[in-house]
N, C-alpha and C positions, 0 to 999 in steps of 0.2 A: 468485646470483652477482653481484659488482660489481667495477669496476676504477676506481682513482683517477686522475683527470686532473692536469695540471700546476697547474690553479688551484685544487685542493683538493677539487672535487666529485667525486661518485661516480656513475659511469655504471651505471645499474641495468638488469640484463636480467630481474630477478625480484624478487619481494617475499616476505618471510617473515612469515606471520600468527602473532602471539603472542596467542592467546585466553586472557585473564586470568580463569580460573575456578579457584576454590579447589579443591584436589586432593580434598578430602572432598566437594565438591558435584558433581564431575565426572560420576559415574555417574547421579545424579539429574537433572543438567541434559541428559545424552545421552538418558535415558529420556523426559524431558519433550519434548525437540525431536523425538524420533521419533514419539512419540504425536501431537503437534501436526501434524506433516508428514503423517502417515497420515490423520488426521481431515480435515485441509485438502484433501489429495488426493482422497480418496473423496467428500467432501462436495461440492466444486466440480465434479468429474467428474460426479457424479450430477445436479447442477442443470443442467449443459450438455446432458446426454443427455435428460433430461426435457423441456427446452424445445426440443430438436431434434426429438423424436419426436412431440410434440403440436402439430400445426399451429394449434390454437386459442390457443396460448400464443406465437404469432409476432406479438406486439403491442408497442407501445413500452415498457411497464413491464417486460415479460419479457425484451426485448432488452437493456435496461439491466442486469437481473439476470445474464443470461447473460455479458454483457461483464464485469461485475464478477468473475464466477467465473473467466473466462479470465485476467483481471489477477491474481487472487489465486493462480491455479495458477502463473503466471509468477513471481510474487514468491516463493512458498514453494519452487519448484524451483530458482531462482537463488541462494537464500539458504541454507536449512536443510541440504541434503546436504553442502555444503562445510563448514558449521560442524560437523556431526557427524564428518566425515572428519578435521578438524583436531583435534577433542577425542578421538576414539576411536582413530584410527590415525596421528596426528601427522603428517598430510599437510599441512604447513604452508607449504611452498614452492609459490608461484604464479608462472608466467611473467608477465612485464611485460604483454603483450598481453591475457592471459586475465584479469589483475587489473583493467585498464582497462575491459575488456568488462563484468565483473561490476559494476563501480562505476557504469558508464553504465546498465545493465539495472535496478539497484536505484533509481537516480535517475528512471529512466523510469517504471517501474511504481508508484513513489510518487506521482509527478506525475499519472499517469493516474488512479490511484485517487482522488486529491484532486478532480480535475475531474469524474470520473464521479459520485462521491457528490454533488457540487454539482448536476449534471444531475438526478440522481434526486430530490433534494429539491425542485428547482424543478418537476419533473414532478408530485410529490405536491401541491405548493402550488397549481398550476393546476388539478389534478384536484379538489381540495377547495374552493378559493375561487372558481374560475371553471369549474365543471363543464360548463356549456353551450358554452363556447368550447374546452374541452379537445380534443375529436375533431379540430377544424380546425387547432389550434395544434401539438399533439403528434401527429405521424404517424410511421409507420415511416420515411419518407424523411427527415424532419427528425432523427430519432434517428440514423440512419446518417451523415448529414451531420455531425452534432455529434461522433460517434465518430471519423470521419475527421479532422475539423478539430482535435480535441484532440490526436490523435496527430501530425499534421503540425506543429501549433503547439509541441507538446512536443519533438519532434526538433529543430526549428529553434532553439527557446529554449536547448536544452542543447548545441548544437553548440560554443559557446565553451569548455566543459569539456574537450574533446579538445586545444584549443590551450593551454589553462592547464596541463593535466597534462604536455604535451609541454615546456613551459617550465620545470617545477619542476626544481630541482637538488638533489641529496642530498649533503651534506657528511659526515654521520657514520654514517648507518645506512640499510638497506633494510627494517628490521623494523617492521611495522605492528602497534601494540599493540591488536589488535582481531580479531574472529572472522571478518570478511570484508573484502573490498577496499572501501574507503570514502573518498570524495573529501576531506572535511575532515580525516581522519586522515593521508592523504598530505601534505596541506598542512602540517600540524603537524610531521610528522617531516622535512619538507624543510628546506632552509636559505634558502628563498625568503621574504622578509619583506615583499613588496609586499602592501599590504591589499586590493588588487583581487581576489585569489584567494577570500578569504572574504567580501569585500564584495559580489562578484557573487552568491555563494551566498545571502547574506541577501536580496538584491533579488529573486532567483528564488523563494525561499522566501515572501516577502511576496506576490508576484504569484500564485503557484500554490498557496499554503497559507493565509496569513492572510486574504486577500480571499475565496477560496472558502468558508472557514469562517464568514465574516460573512454571506454569502449563504445558507448552510445554516441558521445560527441564525435569520436573518430569515424564511426559508421556514417553518421549523418553528414559530417564534413566531406567524406569521400563521395557520398551520394550527390551533394550539392556540386562538387567539382565535375562529376559526370554529367549533371544537369546542364552545366554551361556548355557542354559539347553538343547538346541537342540543337538542331537547327530550327525546329518548330517552336515558335513563341508560346504556343498554347501548352506544349509539352513541358517547357521550362516552368511555366507558371504553375502548372499542376504539381510538378516535383517539389518546387520551392514552397508552395502552399502546404503540401503534406508535410514537409520537413518541419516548417515553422509551427503548425498545429501540434505535431507530435512533441516537439521540443517545449512547447508551452506546458503541456501536462507533465513531461518529464521534469521540468523546472519546478512545477508546483508540488511534486512528490519529492524530489530529492533535496532541494535546496533547504527547506524548513527542517526536514528530518535530519539531514546530515549535520546542519548547525546545531540543533537541539541535542544530538547525541555526542558529537565530536567535542564541542566546547566544554561541557561539564566534565567530560573525561579527561580533558586537557587543563582542567583546574580554573576554567573561566566561569564565574558564577553568574548565572542568568536569573533575572527576576522571574518570580512564579508566574506573573502574567505573561511575560515574553515567552517563557518556556511552554506554557499551556497553548498559547496562540499558535506557535510554531508547529507543535505536534498535531493539534486539532486540524490545522490547515492542510498539513501533509497527509493526514489519514482520511479526511472527510471530503474534501473536494475532488481528487482524482477519481474515486469510484463513481461519482456523479458525471464527470466529464468524459471518462474514458469511452463509454458507449457512443457518445456523440462524435468524439474525435477519431476513434479507431473503427467504428462499426457503421454508424448511420450515414456517413459520408461515402460509404463503399456501394458502388452500383448494384452489385449482386446481391448484398444484404437488403438494400432498399427495394429492390425487385421482389425478393422473397417476402418481405413484410407486406408489400402491396398485395401479392397473391394471397397471402395469409388472411388478410382482413377483407379482401374484396371478392376472392375466388376467381379472379381473372388472371389469365396466363401471362399477360404482358403488361408492363407499367408504361404510361405515356411518357415520352421524352420530355425532360425538364427544359 
């Protein structure tokens, strides 16, 4: 619902989501989103449960993994059910406050995932390159301080978004051509032409996206160099396999999201379909894949899952 004021702007009390999915692809999209959501939900809940019940896993690396699972749960829950409800039941009307809340949650979990993936890469870098110093540098206390700091930093850094959204005026429409509430889309459909709205977004993305990605690539690059010095062939294969699988998920998360946020902020106009595809891929696929890449390939986690479901103390070797 909207009402027009004397200066031609529209007072918006709700937004209408217009999810541009081809009618012939709608059922396939709903099925894919449902499958991805269920796999993400079960996978990440299992990771959290396993780490909680096994006190031997209350260590820095596993605290990072459990935190990543919590972030992925929040991401999937805030995003996919609403997309399915829009596509399946045409529940496209979203109250203004709920839309702003979803927008903020998505921005927050994206930023938290970016920073946490950086912490995890640095953790592995120190473990491989400086193994003797690792226990004194990376402790449970430093990990929890880092997680608290990144959340505090993220909340403070994103607070201007609330003021910017409140300033936006809507001259023509309250329809968002998107599958969920999204800050850049709000800016594009508004009649506010001040470059600060998207300029600030580009600055935030560079600080919490591009810079962390550089640190991640540096960390895995140094790990790869250290792996070349390992004499055992199996050891080399294991390190390179781990690096490549981690970088696969990092690429799926960073590349689509960075492009979708930086290009519009830099004045490059993306088609609605291209923008939708990039943001959905960056938000939907990593939460499903992270448990498989970071958790279920880990021997200690696999053993704990085996004991959890069978009651046996030891798991047969693969």
